Backbone as CSV, one residue per row, in Angstrom:
resi,resn,N_x,N_y,N_z,CA_x,CA_y,CA_z,C_x,C_y,C_z
1,MET,8.048,18.791,-21.093,6.975,18.505,-20.138,6.959,17.003,-19.853
2,PRO,6.977,16.618,-18.564,6.965,15.183,-18.239,5.670,14.532,-18.714
3,ARG,5.812,13.289,-19.089,4.654,12.547,-19.591,3.675,12.254,-18.450
4,LYS,2.406,12.467,-18.695,1.381,12.221,-17.683,1.009,10.750,-17.655
5,SER,0.698,10.265,-16.475,0.167,8.914,-16.373,-1.307,8.933,-16.740
6,ARG,-1.832,7.775,-17.069,-3.259,7.681,-17.389,-4.102,8.150,-16.203
7,GLU,-3.711,7.746,-14.995,-4.484,8.090,-13.800,-4.491,9.599,-13.564
8,HIS,-3.337,10.227,-13.773,-3.250,11.678,-13.558,-4.089,12.430,-14.585
9,ARG,-4.005,12.015,-15.845,-4.791,12.679,-16.891,-6.289,12.464,-16.656
10,LEU,-6.673,11.280,-16.187,-8.081,11.003,-15.894,-8.576,11.903,-14.769
11,ALA,-7.788,12.053,-13.707,-8.191,12.907,-12.588,-8.354,14.353,-13.039
12,GLN,-7.421,14.833,-13.873,-7.521,16.196,-14.382,-8.755,16.367,-15.273
13,THR,-9.031,15.361,-16.072,-10.196,15.410,-16.964,-11.481,15.482,-16.160
14,GLN,-11.577,14.666,-15.117,-12.773,14.658,-14.283,-12.950,15.985,-13.551
15,ALA,-11.846,16.590,-13.123,-11.920,17.895,-12.461,-12.395,18.965,-13.440
16,LEU,-11.925,18.859,-14.683,-12.348,19.821,-15.710,-13.843,19.694,-15.989
17,ILE,-14.322,18.463,-16.118,-15.748,18.231,-16.367,-16.577,18.826,-15.246
18,LEU,-16.160,18.601,-14.007,-16.895,19.136,-12.852,-16.929,20.657,-12.886
19,ALA,-15.803,21.280,-13.253,-15.747,22.737,-13.323,-16.699,23.277,-14.387
20,TYR,-16.746,22.616,-15.540,-17.678,23.031,-16.589,-19.126,22.890,-16.121
21,GLU,-19.422,21.778,-15.472,-20.795,21.545,-15.016,-21.202,22.560,-13.961
22,GLU,-20.285,22.889,-13.057,-20.598,23.884,-12.022,-20.804,25.269,-12.622
23,ALA,-20.177,25.498,-13.776,-20.365,26.784,-14.468,-21.620,26.793,-15.329
24,GLY,-22.344,25.657,-15.342,-23.563,25.564,-16.155,-23.286,25.321,-17.613
25,LEU,-22.102,24.795,-17.932,-21.702,24.606,-19.324,-21.481,23.140,-19.658
26,ALA,-22.309,22.280,-19.100,-22.154,20.842,-19.341,-22.311,20.485,-20.813
27,GLY,-23.030,21.302,-21.558,-23.234,21.019,-22.970,-22.185,21.645,-23.878
28,ASP,-21.199,22.315,-23.302,-20.146,22.939,-24.108,-19.347,21.874,-24.852
29,ARG,-18.862,22.253,-26.033,-18.136,21.301,-26.869,-16.918,20.725,-26.142
30,ASN,-16.165,21.569,-25.434,-14.988,21.090,-24.715,-15.357,20.115,-23.604
31,CYS,-16.473,20.407,-22.917,-16.915,19.514,-21.853,-17.362,18.172,-22.427
32,THR,-18.076,18.217,-23.536,-18.516,16.981,-24.185,-17.322,16.145,-24.626
33,PHE,-16.316,16.818,-25.176,-15.102,16.116,-25.597,-14.401,15.499,-24.386
34,ALA,-14.329,16.264,-23.294,-13.681,15.752,-22.082,-14.399,14.517,-21.552
35,LYS,-15.725,14.511,-21.637,-16.480,13.344,-21.179,-16.172,12.120,-22.039
36,ASP,-16.017,12.345,-23.338,-15.661,11.233,-24.233,-14.278,10.685,-23.873
37,MET,-13.345,11.592,-23.582,-11.996,11.156,-23.227,-11.979,10.475,-21.857
38,GLU,-12.840,10.954,-20.949,-12.959,10.295,-19.638,-13.375,8.836,-19.819
39,TYR,-14.344,8.617,-20.689,-14.808,7.247,-20.947,-13.671,6.382,-21.491
40,ARG,-12.903,6.935,-22.419,-11.808,6.168,-22.997,-10.728,5.861,-21.958
41,LEU,-10.420,6.836,-21.140,-9.393,6.629,-20.118,-9.844,5.613,-19.068
42,GLN,-11.123,5.694,-18.695,-11.637,4.758,-17.688,-11.667,3.329,-18.207
43,ASN,-11.768,3.172,-19.528,-11.874,1.836,-20.118,-10.577,1.414,-20.821
44,ASN,-9.475,2.066,-20.427,-8.157,1.699,-20.943,-8.073,1.725,-22.468
45,LYS,-8.787,2.663,-23.065,-8.705,2.849,-24.508,-7.667,3.938,-24.792
46,GLY,-6.883,3.729,-25.805,-5.828,4.673,-26.119,-6.348,5.988,-26.677
47,LEU,-5.553,7.052,-26.481,-5.871,8.354,-27.058,-4.874,8.636,-28.174
48,SER,-5.365,9.081,-29.298,-4.468,9.461,-30.386,-3.695,10.705,-29.958
49,PRO,-2.544,10.957,-30.554,-1.778,12.163,-30.197,-2.604,13.444,-30.315
50,LYS,-3.428,13.521,-31.353,-4.246,14.724,-31.544,-5.251,14.884,-30.415
51,ARG,-5.918,13.790,-30.046,-6.877,13.849,-28.944,-6.186,14.182,-27.625
52,ARG,-5.027,13.568,-27.413,-4.299,13.794,-26.162,-3.868,15.251,-26.052
53,ASP,-3.391,15.816,-27.167,-2.954,17.214,-27.140,-4.135,18.158,-26.898
54,TRP,-5.271,17.851,-27.552,-6.443,18.716,-27.349,-6.914,18.632,-25.901
55,LEU,-6.980,17.417,-25.368,-7.420,17.249,-23.987,-6.508,18.008,-23.030
56,ASP,-5.201,17.868,-23.208,-4.267,18.558,-22.315,-4.385,20.072,-22.454
57,SER,-4.670,20.539,-23.685,-4.775,21.989,-23.891,-6.003,22.559,-23.184
58,ILE,-7.136,21.840,-23.223,-8.329,22.385,-22.552,-8.236,22.194,-21.040
59,ILE,-7.446,21.201,-20.596,-7.196,21.056,-19.156,-6.385,22.255,-18.665
60,ASP,-5.341,22.619,-19.422,-4.511,23.770,-19.052,-5.307,25.074,-19.120
61,GLU,-6.171,25.164,-20.111,-6.976,26.390,-20.286,-8.002,26.534,-19.180
62,GLY,-8.611,25.392,-18.755,-9.659,25.442,-17.751,-10.936,26.035,-18.313
63,VAL,-11.879,26.290,-17.435,-13.133,26.915,-17.871,-12.849,28.363,-18.219
64,PRO,-13.255,28.821,-19.402,-12.957,30.193,-19.819,-13.474,31.226,-18.812
65,GLU,-12.711,32.287,-18.640,-13.157,33.377,-17.771,-14.480,33.925,-18.296
66,PRO,-15.446,34.087,-17.423,-16.774,34.501,-17.892,-16.797,35.933,-18.418
67,GLN,-17.449,36.101,-19.552,-17.767,37.413,-20.098,-19.280,37.451,-20.302
68,ASN,-19.820,38.648,-20.415,-21.279,38.800,-20.579,-22.026,38.020,-19.490
69,GLU,-21.531,38.135,-18.240,-22.039,37.281,-17.162,-23.551,37.405,-16.964
70,GLU,-24.057,38.619,-17.012,-25.499,38.819,-16.786,-26.318,38.120,-17.862
71,GLN,-25.910,38.276,-19.110,-26.633,37.641,-20.215,-26.498,36.123,-20.160
72,VAL,-25.304,35.642,-19.839,-25.082,34.202,-19.741,-25.950,33.607,-18.642
73,SER,-26.026,34.306,-17.495,-26.855,33.813,-16.388,-28.321,33.729,-16.786
74,ALA,-28.795,34.720,-17.540,-30.190,34.720,-17.993,-30.447,33.554,-18.944
75,ILE,-29.477,33.274,-19.815,-29.634,32.178,-20.770,-29.647,30.836,-20.051
76,LEU,-28.727,30.653,-19.092,-28.673,29.386,-18.360,-29.924,29.183,-17.500
77,ALA,-30.456,30.285,-16.966,-31.694,30.180,-16.188,-32.836,29.707,-17.082
78,ALA,-32.880,30.208,-18.314,-33.906,29.772,-19.269,-33.692,28.310,-19.654
79,ALA,-32.427,27.921,-19.814,-32.121,26.540,-20.213,-32.557,25.537,-19.166
80,ASN,-32.497,25.932,-17.897,-32.834,25.010,-16.807,-34.272,25.160,-16.314
81,LEU,-35.054,25.966,-17.018,-36.449,26.181,-16.646,-37.301,24.994,-17.082
82,LYS,-38.158,24.505,-16.211,-39.057,23.404,-16.571,-39.967,23.863,-17.695
83,GLY,-40.019,23.070,-18.740,-40.789,23.433,-19.919,-39.912,23.856,-21.078
84,MET,-38.598,24.058,-20.795,-37.660,24.474,-21.841,-36.684,23.353,-22.185
85,GLU,-37.022,22.126,-21.825,-36.105,21.006,-22.042,-35.678,20.869,-23.500
86,LYS,-36.608,21.097,-24.395,-36.306,20.915,-25.821,-35.361,21.987,-26.356
87,ARG,-35.208,23.077,-25.620,-34.315,24.169,-26.038,-33.005,24.177,-25.251
88,LYS,-32.884,23.302,-24.285,-31.771,23.393,-23.326,-30.404,23.340,-23.992
89,ASN,-30.175,22.367,-24.851,-28.841,22.191,-25.439,-28.396,23.395,-26.253
90,ILE,-29.302,23.930,-27.069,-28.912,25.069,-27.899,-28.704,26.319,-27.044
91,LEU,-29.493,26.474,-25.974,-29.305,27.610,-25.072,-27.945,27.535,-24.384
92,ILE,-27.563,26.343,-23.934,-26.258,26.167,-23.296,-25.139,26.467,-24.292
93,ASP,-25.343,26.074,-25.532,-24.340,26.337,-26.564,-24.172,27.844,-26.776
94,PHE,-25.297,28.566,-26.824,-25.223,30.021,-26.971,-24.551,30.647,-25.746
95,ALA,-24.878,30.149,-24.553,-24.275,30.676,-23.324,-22.759,30.503,-23.351
96,ALA,-22.304,29.341,-23.833,-20.868,29.075,-23.906,-20.182,30.042,-24.859
97,LYS,-20.820,30.326,-25.997,-20.244,31.265,-26.971,-20.114,32.658,-26.359
98,LEU,-21.178,33.120,-25.713,-21.168,34.463,-25.139,-20.224,34.552,-23.950
99,ARG,-20.112,33.467,-23.204,-19.197,33.439,-22.059,-17.762,33.658,-22.526
100,ARG,-17.429,33.160,-23.716,-16.085,33.336,-24.265,-15.906,34.694,-24.937
101,GLY,-16.987,35.464,-25.041,-16.888,36.762,-25.683,-17.144,36.721,-27.168
102,TRP,-17.613,35.564,-27.659,-17.904,35.454,-29.077,-19.207,36.191,-29.393
103,SER,-19.318,36.646,-30.622,-20.549,37.329,-31.041,-21.445,36.354,-31.791
104,LEU,-22.733,36.621,-31.761,-23.707,35.804,-32.468,-24.093,36.485,-33.772
105,SER,-24.424,35.677,-34.772,-24.931,36.250,-36.016,-26.326,36.809,-35.766
106,GLN,-26.811,37.590,-36.690,-28.150,38.169,-36.543,-29.202,37.063,-36.438
107,LYS,-29.026,36.012,-37.228,-29.970,34.896,-37.188,-29.923,34.194,-35.837
108,GLN,-28.718,33.980,-35.315,-28.577,33.336,-34.008,-29.165,34.204,-32.902
109,GLN,-28.932,35.509,-32.985,-29.461,36.416,-31.961,-30.986,36.406,-31.968
110,THR,-31.575,36.395,-33.161,-33.038,36.338,-33.256,-33.557,35.039,-32.655
111,TRP,-32.882,33.945,-32.960,-33.252,32.634,-32.413,-33.172,32.663,-30.886
112,LEU,-32.074,33.224,-30.358,-31.899,33.311,-28.911,-32.993,34.173,-28.278
113,ASP,-33.284,35.314,-28.893,-34.320,36.209,-28.356,-35.676,35.502,-28.309
114,ASN,-35.984,34.726,-29.335,-37.259,34.005,-29.368,-37.332,32.967,-28.255
115,MET,-36.222,32.274,-27.991,-36.208,31.267,-26.929,-36.323,31.911,-25.550
116,LEU,-35.664,33.048,-25.359,-35.773,33.757,-24.079,-37.191,34.276,-23.872
117,ALA,-37.827,34.708,-24.958,-39.225,35.159,-24.866,-40.132,33.990,-24.496
118,GLU,-39.823,32.817,-25.048,-40.595,31.615,-24.721,-40.453,31.284,-23.234
119,ALA,-39.231,31.405,-22.715,-39.006,31.149,-21.290,-39.757,32.159,-20.429
120,SER,-39.749,33.407,-20.853,-40.465,34.453,-20.119,-41.966,34.171,-20.080
121,ASP,-42.495,33.698,-21.204,-43.917,33.367,-21.269,-44.266,32.220,-20.323
122,ILE,-43.362,31.237,-20.228,-43.594,30.109,-19.315,-43.617,30.607,-17.867
123,ARG,-42.708,31.519,-17.524,-42.671,32.051,-16.161,-43.960,32.802,-15.824
124,GLU,-44.473,33.538,-16.804,-45.663,34.351,-16.559,-46.957,33.550,-16.624
125,ASN,-47.033,32.632,-17.573,-48.304,31.954,-17.828,-48.288,30.453,-17.576
126,GLY,-47.118,29.917,-17.225,-47.035,28.474,-17.012,-46.750,27.740,-18.308
127,ILE,-46.487,26.442,-18.184,-46.181,25.615,-19.345,-47.445,25.394,-20.161
128,TRP,-47.329,25.555,-21.470,-48.493,25.356,-22.337,-48.952,23.904,-22.279
129,ALA,-50.266,23.715,-22.237,-50.831,22.364,-22.246,-52.136,22.396,-23.042
130,PRO,-52.424,21.354,-23.811,-53.664,21.331,-24.599,-54.895,21.211,-23.711
131,ASP,-55.999,21.824,-24.155,-57.244,21.688,-23.398,-57.947,20.394,-23.800
132,ALA,-59.081,20.130,-23.167,-59.788,18.863,-23.384,-60.190,18.680,-24.848
133,ALA,-60.633,19.761,-25.488,-61.066,19.661,-26.884,-59.900,19.300,-27.798
134,LEU,-58.754,19.914,-27.547,-57.583,19.626,-28.383,-57.066,18.215,-28.125
135,ILE,-57.125,17.774,-26.876,-56.696,16.407,-26.558,-57.547,15.397,-27.323
136,ALA,-58.852,15.653,-27.382,-59.749,14.750,-28.116,-59.366,14.693,-29.594
137,LYS,-59.027,15.852,-30.168,-58.615,15.879,-31.575,-57.281,15.164,-31.775
138,MET,-56.374,15.322,-30.820,-55.079,14.654,-30.919,-55.246,13.140,-30.923
139,LYS,-56.166,12.639,-30.126,-56.413,11.196,-30.093,-56.946,10.710,-31.444
140,ILE,-57.807,11.508,-32.040,-58.316,11.153,-33.369,-57.184,11.179,-34.391
141,ALA,-56.313,12.202,-34.288,-55.196,12.320,-35.229,-54.268,11.110,-35.127
142,VAL,-54.012,10.669,-33.906,-53.168,9.482,-33.722,-53.840,8.258,-34.343
143,ALA,-55.159,8.174,-34.194,-55.894,7.060,-34.805,-55.783,7.106,-36.324
144,ILE,-55.869,8.299,-36.896,-55.721,8.441,-38.346,-54.324,7.972,-38.772
145,GLY,-53.329,8.320,-37.963,-51.962,7.959,-38.282,-51.730,6.461,-38.372
146,LYS,-52.557,5.688,-37.683,-52.408,4.234,-37.729,-52.656,3.680,-39.132
147,GLY,-53.358,4.433,-39.934,-53.642,3.980,-41.295,-52.590,4.400,-42.305
148,LYS,-51.554,5.094,-41.848,-50.519,5.568,-42.759,-49.348,4.587,-42.787
149,GLY,-48.794,4.391,-43.959,-47.675,3.476,-44.123,-46.327,4.170,-44.095
150,GLY,-45.277,3.383,-44.253,-43.925,3.914,-44.201,-43.648,4.974,-45.249
151,TYR,-44.200,4.804,-46.447,-43.983,5.781,-47.522,-44.516,7.147,-47.111
152,TYR,-45.690,7.167,-46.486,-46.307,8.426,-46.053,-45.394,9.154,-45.070
153,TRP,-44.917,8.439,-44.034,-44.094,9.077,-43.015,-42.729,9.480,-43.567
154,GLN,-42.185,8.670,-44.458,-40.873,8.956,-45.014,-40.852,10.281,-45.764
155,HIS,-41.947,10.610,-46.409,-42.013,11.840,-47.195,-42.632,13.008,-46.430
156,ARG,-42.912,12.813,-45.146,-43.455,13.888,-44.306,-42.755,13.859,-42.950
157,PRO,-41.463,14.177,-42.910,-40.711,14.076,-41.653,-41.247,14.972,-40.536
158,GLY,-41.742,16.166,-40.904,-42.300,17.057,-39.885,-43.536,16.471,-39.235
159,THR,-44.418,15.902,-40.062,-45.622,15.267,-39.527,-45.262,14.047,-38.690
160,ALA,-44.271,13.286,-39.149,-43.835,12.100,-38.398,-43.309,12.489,-37.023
161,LYS,-42.525,13.572,-36.969,-41.990,14.035,-35.691,-43.122,14.478,-34.757
162,SER,-44.091,15.204,-35.320,-45.232,15.647,-34.516,-46.035,14.456,-34.007
163,HIS,-46.238,13.472,-34.882,-46.984,12.270,-34.506,-46.307,11.576,-33.323
164,ASP,-44.996,11.431,-33.385,-44.267,10.761,-32.305,-44.373,11.540,-30.996
165,ARG,-44.253,12.861,-31.076,-44.344,13.693,-29.866,-45.723,13.566,-29.221
166,VAL,-46.745,13.634,-30.053,-48.111,13.550,-29.536,-48.363,12.175,-28.910
167,CYS,-47.885,11.124,-29.570,-48.062,9.766,-29.038,-47.399,9.627,-27.673
168,ARG,-46.176,10.145,-27.553,-45.458,10.052,-26.276,-46.188,10.819,-25.186
169,TRP,-46.702,12.006,-25.542,-47.400,12.810,-24.537,-48.703,12.143,-24.098
170,LEU,-49.464,11.622,-25.030,-50.715,10.960,-24.681,-50.473,9.734,-23.809
171,ALA,-49.336,9.069,-24.018,-49.028,7.871,-23.230,-48.599,8.218,-21.810
172,ASP,-47.994,9.409,-21.632,-47.498,9.779,-20.301,-47.488,11.298,-20.152
173,PRO,-48.662,11.915,-20.045,-48.741,13.380,-19.993,-48.080,14.000,-18.771
174,GLU,-47.941,13.236,-17.689,-47.359,13.779,-16.466,-45.850,13.981,-16.585
175,ASN,-45.209,13.134,-17.353,-43.747,13.161,-17.428,-43.204,13.496,-18.809
176,THR,-44.083,13.882,-19.723,-43.666,14.188,-21.090,-44.149,15.584,-21.461
177,GLN,-43.334,16.290,-22.213,-43.691,17.649,-22.624,-44.234,17.636,-24.043
178,ILE,-45.225,18.478,-24.286,-45.781,18.636,-25.633,-45.873,20.130,-25.919
179,ASP,-45.693,20.521,-27.155,-45.811,21.933,-27.497,-46.933,22.126,-28.516
180,GLU,-47.386,23.357,-28.606,-48.518,23.674,-29.478,-48.172,23.413,-30.937
181,TRP,-46.910,23.646,-31.315,-46.504,23.444,-32.704,-46.759,22.011,-33.130
182,ALA,-46.359,21.043,-32.302,-46.521,19.635,-32.663,-47.993,19.279,-32.823
183,CYS,-48.821,19.793,-31.923,-50.260,19.496,-31.999,-50.867,20.061,-33.278
184,GLN,-50.594,21.320,-33.541,-51.183,21.967,-34.705,-50.641,21.394,-36.014
185,LYS,-49.376,20.994,-36.018,-48.780,20.389,-37.203,-49.502,19.099,-37.565
186,LEU,-49.798,18.296,-36.548,-50.468,17.019,-36.796,-51.914,17.242,-37.239
187,LEU,-52.599,18.172,-36.619,-53.990,18.436,-37.005,-54.065,18.985,-38.427
188,LYS,-53.100,19.822,-38.790,-53.083,20.391,-40.139,-52.882,19.307,-41.195
189,ALA,-52.095,18.283,-40.847,-51.833,17.200,-41.796,-53.113,16.453,-42.168
190,TYR,-54.077,16.432,-41.246,-55.328,15.708,-41.481,-56.505,16.670,-41.550
191,LYS,-56.236,17.836,-42.092,-57.242,18.895,-42.145,-58.526,18.442,-42.827
192,LYS,-58.408,17.776,-43.976,-59.603,17.367,-44.717,-60.446,16.375,-43.931
193,THR,-59.781,15.463,-43.236,-60.520,14.480,-42.441,-61.283,15.171,-41.316
194,PHE,-60.631,16.113,-40.634,-61.301,16.814,-39.537,-62.442,17.683,-40.059
195,GLU,-62.273,18.253,-41.243,-63.362,19.042,-41.826,-64.579,18.174,-42.095
196,GLU,-64.345,16.953,-42.570,-65.480,16.068,-42.847,-66.112,15.548,-41.553
197,LEU,-65.305,15.369,-40.529,-65.867,14.962,-39.237,-66.776,16.060,-38.680
198,SER,-66.388,17.318,-38.912,-67.186,18.455,-38.416,-68.391,18.734,-39.305
199,ASN,-68.214,18.558,-40.612,-69.297,18.817,-41.570,-69.418,17.623,-42.519
200,PRO,-70.118,16.582,-42.078,-70.202,15.342,-42.870,-70.775,15.578,-44.263
201,ARG,-70.142,14.954,-45.242,-70.640,15.019,-46.614,-71.903,14.179,-46.765
202,HIS,-72.105,13.252,-45.847,-73.264,12.365,-45.904,-74.007,12.422,-44.569
203,PRO,-74.988,13.313,-44.442,-75.711,13.476,-43.170,-76.502,12.220,-42.776
204,VAL,-76.745,12.096,-41.487,-77.539,10.980,-40.975,-78.934,11.016,-41.592
205,GLY,-79.396,9.875,-42.064,-80.721,9.768,-42.663,-80.729,9.863,-44.173
206,ASP,-79.623,10.309,-44.748,-79.566,10.421,-46.204,-79.327,9.059,-46.856
207,LEU,-79.826,8.943,-48.076,-79.584,7.729,-48.863,-78.395,7.958,-49.777
208,ARG,-77.494,6.989,-49.780,-76.327,7.060,-50.629,-76.165,5.725,-51.353
209,TYR,-75.099,5.581,-52.091,-74.905,4.364,-52.876,-73.539,3.761,-52.570
210,TYR,-73.536,2.448,-52.476,-72.310,1.729,-52.163,-72.299,0.397,-52.913
211,ALA,-71.323,0.208,-53.756,-71.165,-1.049,-54.502,-72.446,-1.463,-55.221
212,GLY,-73.130,-0.490,-55.803,-74.339,-0.780,-56.560,-75.597,-0.907,-55.732
213,SER,-75.494,-0.764,-54.399,-76.661,-0.868,-53.513,-76.945,0.473,-52.847
214,VAL,-78.204,0.605,-52.381,-78.584,1.807,-51.646,-78.086,1.678,-50.210
215,ALA,-77.526,2.751,-49.675,-77.007,2.769,-48.301,-77.700,3.875,-47.527
216,LEU,-78.184,3.542,-46.337,-78.810,4.523,-45.452,-77.791,4.909,-44.376
217,ILE,-77.409,6.171,-44.346,-76.449,6.641,-43.345,-77.144,6.693,-41.991
218,THR,-76.590,6.004,-41.001,-77.260,5.883,-39.698,-76.590,6.667,-38.576
219,ALA,-75.378,7.144,-38.774,-74.693,7.880,-37.708,-73.608,8.773,-38.309
220,ALA,-73.085,9.647,-37.480,-72.030,10.560,-37.922,-70.752,9.776,-38.218
221,PRO,-69.885,10.316,-39.049,-68.647,9.614,-39.393,-67.695,9.529,-38.199
222,ASN,-66.793,8.565,-38.258,-65.777,8.410,-37.225,-64.531,7.787,-37.852
223,VAL,-63.477,7.721,-37.073,-62.233,7.100,-37.530,-62.126,5.732,-36.872
224,ASN,-62.020,4.676,-37.677,-61.985,3.327,-37.107,-60.578,2.944,-36.650
225,LYS,-60.411,1.722,-36.187,-59.137,1.263,-35.638,-58.037,1.186,-36.689
226,ARG,-58.420,1.157,-37.947,-57.425,1.105,-39.025,-57.059,2.503,-39.536
227,GLY,-57.595,3.535,-38.883,-57.292,4.896,-39.278,-58.101,5.391,-40.458
228,GLU,-59.195,4.717,-40.784,-60.023,5.079,-41.942,-61.225,5.914,-41.505
229,LEU,-61.587,6.885,-42.307,-62.798,7.657,-42.063,-63.978,6.845,-42.593
230,VAL,-64.916,6.525,-41.707,-66.028,5.653,-42.090,-67.363,6.247,-41.640
231,TYR,-68.425,5.787,-42.338,-69.794,6.169,-41.995,-70.571,4.908,-41.639
232,PRO,-71.189,4.846,-40.455,-72.092,3.730,-40.163,-73.304,3.807,-41.091
233,ALA,-73.701,2.677,-41.647,-74.816,2.672,-42.600,-75.490,1.303,-42.620
234,VAL,-76.677,1.289,-43.224,-77.384,0.026,-43.470,-77.382,-0.206,-44.974
235,VAL,-76.861,-1.353,-45.376,-76.799,-1.722,-46.788,-77.369,-3.126,-46.929
236,ASP,-78.440,-3.249,-47.713,-79.094,-4.550,-47.918,-79.441,-5.222,-46.593
237,GLY,-79.922,-4.395,-45.644,-80.354,-4.927,-44.353,-79.236,-5.203,-43.371
238,GLN,-77.999,-4.904,-43.735,-76.848,-5.161,-42.859,-76.264,-3.833,-42.345
239,PHE,-75.968,-3.823,-41.034,-75.306,-2.659,-40.456,-73.796,-2.796,-40.697
240,ILE,-73.221,-1.878,-41.441,-71.792,-1.928,-41.729,-71.199,-0.516,-41.711
241,GLU,-69.888,-0.440,-41.632,-69.200,0.845,-41.718,-68.611,0.986,-43.118
242,LEU,-68.945,2.075,-43.780,-68.486,2.306,-45.148,-67.360,3.323,-45.158
243,LYS,-66.285,3.007,-45.869,-65.211,3.978,-46.034,-65.762,5.192,-46.774
244,ALA,-65.401,6.364,-46.313,-65.922,7.589,-46.918,-65.640,7.642,-48.415
245,SER,-64.482,7.148,-48.802,-64.099,7.208,-50.209,-64.908,6.267,-51.097
246,SER,-65.658,5.328,-50.499,-66.411,4.353,-51.295,-67.896,4.695,-51.406
247,ILE,-68.311,5.811,-50.810,-69.726,6.189,-50.809,-70.008,7.141,-51.963
248,GLY,-71.051,6.868,-52.709,-71.443,7.733,-53.809,-72.741,8.454,-53.524
249,LYS,-72.883,9.657,-54.064,-74.120,10.413,-53.882,-75.144,10.084,-54.962
250,ARG,-74.659,9.518,-56.057,-75.565,9.198,-57.165,-75.462,7.715,-57.476
251,ALA,-76.563,7.188,-57.988,-76.569,5.776,-58.365,-75.647,5.559,-59.547
252,PRO,-74.895,4.487,-59.539,-73.983,4.227,-60.670,-74.789,4.026,-61.953
253,ARG,-74.245,4.477,-63.063,-74.925,4.319,-64.323,-74.900,2.862,-64.776
254,LYS,-76.019,2.443,-65.326,-76.095,1.086,-65.828,-75.484,1.018,-67.217
255,LYS,-74.708,0.003,-67.455,-74.089,-0.151,-68.760,-75.134,-0.547,-69.800
256,LYS,-75.049,0.065,-70.967,-75.989,-0.274,-72.053,-75.626,-1.630,-72.656
257,ILE,-76.633,-2.411,-72.876,-76.426,-3.722,-73.493,-76.407,-3.559,-75.005
258,GLN,-75.330,-3.937,-75.613,-75.205,-3.797,-77.051,-75.934,-4.945,-77.743
259,GLU,-76.645,-4.598,-78.791,-77.390,-5.627,-79.544,-76.438,-6.353,-80.490
């Protein structure tokens, strides 16, 4: 076989990428590899013999003849549905497997069925969005998160991911997607705080104790700018916010003076 020039191989690679994209398989492994090789060829970077052979083999193979066309079309339609962005890559990957005639494991099939059901629900009921009450709670949850340090997030990756998603959505709800899982995950992480906000341990008007002084609770608890749960109170004639963890229901015991 005559040796290909860089320009000829680049043109073939670009044609292959276009064919994959037109087939709705832009996320296929071969297409992704071809895009990487396109970048290298365009920037005069060398290809190893193994890479060159693989690239030439998928160029010769072309886009695989479609199998399971009806199912593949349904999967690609779900992948390109607004509201399914977070599932798009895995759906395209499944479509590519089925297009080649490959079978899915039982676990993969269940996963695929769940994603298709999610797409169907979006078509019937629209994209899920939090209501006003949930948005208010999400804002409080983000405020609570401001009081958490790196150690907290490092040991709670799921909560950290939910926190980031919620923050992005609150900053730009028109152009960012949020799902119910992320919202509920974050609220669950701060369950005790929300329970106390709903049912204060220290009702307004009650007398409590703080640092050896009597404290009069003057308002319902809230989350301050540092992410702390606090109670507005009057202590020694001063209006201050007391951290919930520092308020006592009973007067501290006086130490006995030894003779």
